[in-house]
N, C-alpha and C positions, 0 to 999 in steps of 0.2 A: 593316318587313316583311325588314328586313336580318339584324333577328337570327333572323329565324329561315330565311335562306338560306344554303347551302351551295352551292350553283353557281360561287362565287370560289376553292371552295378547289382546289388541285392533284389534278389526275385525280378530282376529283368530276363527274359529270355530270346528265343529267336522272333516268337510270335510278335510279340512286346515291342521288339526293338524297331523290327518292320512295322509297326505301327505309327509310330513315333516319326519314322522316314515318311511311312507315308501323309502324316497330317504336317508335313514341309521342317520337321524337326531332326534338321539333318548333322547337328554339333551341339557339342555343348558352350558354347555360348546362344545359341538359340534358344537351348532349352532354359538357361537361367537368364534369359530375356525378357520383356514383356510379350513377344509374341509365342514362344513357350508356355510361361505360365498360363495364358487364354485356352493355346491349343492345347497343353498335355491331359490326356486321357486317367492321371490320378486327381484325388485329391488332393488339396491344399497341402496336409499335412507329408503324406506319401511323395509329394513334388519336391516342398523345401528338405523333406530328409534325403533325397536325391540329390537334390541342389548339391546337397550337406559331401557327397561323394565322391562329385563330380569337383569341386572346388579340389577334396584332397588328391584327386585322379590329376588336379592339373600339376597341386606341389609333386608329385610321384614325377611325373611326366617329365619335367623341369629338371630334377635328381634324376635324373635316367636310371630311374628305379624298374627296372625290367623285370625283376621278379615278380613287383605287386601287380601289377598284370598278368603275369602268365598263372600267379596263383589265384585270378580271380576269374579268369575266364577259360571255356569249355575248348582244350586241346586243338579241337577241329576247326577253331578261331584265330588260333596264333600267329598264324600268317600275316593277322592285320598290325602288331606289332612292330614288321620289317623296317617297312620305313620311316620310321621313328629312330628306332635302334641300330640302323644301318652303319654308322658310324663307331660305333663299338659290337661288331659282330665279328663272328671270326666261322670261318667253313672249314669242317672238320673232317678229316678221313683216316685212318690207319689202317696196313697191312700187318696182315700176322701168319703166324706159321700154321694156325687151325681157326676151327671153329669156336674156339674156348673153352677145349680138353685142359686137365691140369699141369699138362706137359707145355702147350701152348703160347706164346708170348709174340708182344708188339715187334714187329722188323724194322719199318719204318713209318712214321709217321707225318702229315701237312696238314699243315694249317694256315690259313689266306685271311688277310684282314681287309680286303679289297683293296690294297695298294703290292705289299711284297706275301709270295708263297717262303712259308718257312719249313723247313723240312726237320727231322729227327731223325737218326740211325740209332737201331741197339746196339749195344756196346760202345756208343761213342756221347751223344749227346741229350740220349730218350728221355736221363731225366730230367732235363729241362719243362720237359711237354706240361707236367700239372701246374708248374710254375705261370709259365707262360702263357695257360687256359683260362687260367685266373683271372688275367686282367681285363675278360670281354666280360660283358653282360646277355650276349643274345651266341648261343651258338647254331650253324646250322648246319645239318648234317643230313646223309640221306640213309636211311636205315639205321642213323644213329638209337633211335630207340632201344631196339632189339641186338642191334651191335658194338656200333663204335662205344657209346659213350659206357654200359655197363662192362665192355673191356675195360676200359679206361680204368673206372671206379677201382673192378677185383685187382686189377693186376698191381695201379699202387695205392690203392687205400686211401681212396679220398674221393670227398662226398658227389663235387660240382655238381651243383644245384642253380646253376644258370639256368635262366629261360632256354628254351629251346624247340627249336621249329624243324620238323623231320621231315623230308621232302619228297619222302615213300608214301607218306600217306596224303600230304597235299596236291602230288601229282595226282596220283589213282581218282582223291576227290576230283579233281580234272578230266576224267578219263584218261588218263596217261600210266602203262605198267610196261611190264619187260626187266624190269631192274635199272639200275643207273645208265646202262649204257643204251639202251631201250627206249628209255623218255629222251637220254641227246639223241638219237637220231630222230627220233618224232617231235623235236624242236627247233632241229637245224645247227645242233653240235657237230663237228664232225674229229676224229681222233688220228689223221694222219696217218703216221707212219703205227702209229698205237691201237691201229684199228683193229679189233677185235682179241687185244689183249685183258685177259678178266683176272677174277684175284686169283683163280687156280696157278693162271700164268706168273702171277704173283709170288705165288711160292715156289714155283719151278727158279724164278730171276734168282730169288734171296738164298735157295739152296747151290741155284752155280756158283752165287755168290761166296759162300761159306765153303765149298767142297772145290772151287779151283782157283777162287782167289781172285777171278774174274773182277775187275771194277768197272767193267765197262755195264754188267750185270745188273751191280748195286746199282750206277746213275740210272739205268733203263727201269730198272723199279722206282727212283725218284720220280723219275720222268713221268711213269706210269701217276705214282700216287700225286705229285703236286695235281697233275693235270684233272685228275678227279675230283680236288679241294678247289680248285680256279673255277670249275665250272659249275659248280656247285648255286654261285653268285649268279649265274647266267640264268639258269634253271629258276631260282628263286626271283628273281625280275620277274621272267615271262609268268612265273604261276601269279604274282601279285598283282600284274596287268591282266590277269586272267580273270583273276577274282573280284578286279570293281569295273568289268568293265561292262556289265547291265547295268551301273549306277551312275545315269549321266551328271549326280550332284560329286561324284567322288573321282570325275574323268582328268581334273587337273592336279591327281595325284600321280599319273600314270608314270611312270620310270624308264628314263634311256636305257637301252639294253648295255652292260656294260663290255668295254675292251677286254682284248684276253694279255692279260699279265705277264710279265718275264718270268720264264723257269729257267732256272737256273742249270740243269740237266736234258739233254738228247737221249733219246731212244737208240739203241746201238742193232742197224739191221739185221748185221750176222748173227750176234746175241740171237735175235728174236726167230730168226733163221732157221738157227740152232737150235734152238728149245719150241719151235711148229714141229720139227722133225722129229725128231725125241717125243714130244706127245702121239701124235698118228702114229709114230711106231708103237707106242704104250697101249693105242685104243686099239690097233691092228691085232696087237697081240693078245690083247685081252678078252676081245670081239670072237678070235679065230678057238679059243679054249671049247 
């Protein structure tokens, strides 16, 4: 997709890019060729200057420098990085004890690299998360701009400056809202036994594990957390395909839907039933006051 993108070039905005596409200048190669020179809406000097930036863009893309493009493009267009940097992307999701208060902390985290889902647990191996994240050029989250990434930065005291695609805003631009679970339902993803489990349940599961040393509660929490991360790839692919569907010259870039990765943990129905009952009783008690 980046080979068809001009938004990262100095002085090129959406209208100018649209003008280039309408003139048949659909790619960097066309821009640099004889047809591009003849059809260019720019003067000779401007065209040559932009051509030099395109040559640099080629070098940066070959070097897998996602940050170069992320710094040069508007945030609403960062989805364009996905296909070119998918091989070095990570889908990230964390669970916490709260929304970021002074005593809140990360309970579990999941990172999916498109092949395997890695998990991290507070008090066990969570300290590996920052180093592992630094291996990736592109991070994909849902609401990571407001929650996951700031929480990770604050908790570990790290910068975490990789290119980042936040599916919350990307999917909203396509008309899909209602949180991660709502978007999953709208786009045909099912949670199975984890249907209805949300961030509040994740806190309850962690408390059940801590207070009662219930290993099944931790396994259920990990299954939920890892499903969150794994499903981000499917959502990202669907969003990418929808973004390019109205551009005939981009149809060859459509991506097949990914399969579901193997997750090492399974939710425990008994634990979920127990917490659902506790949650219902708490809600009933509060409502009866």
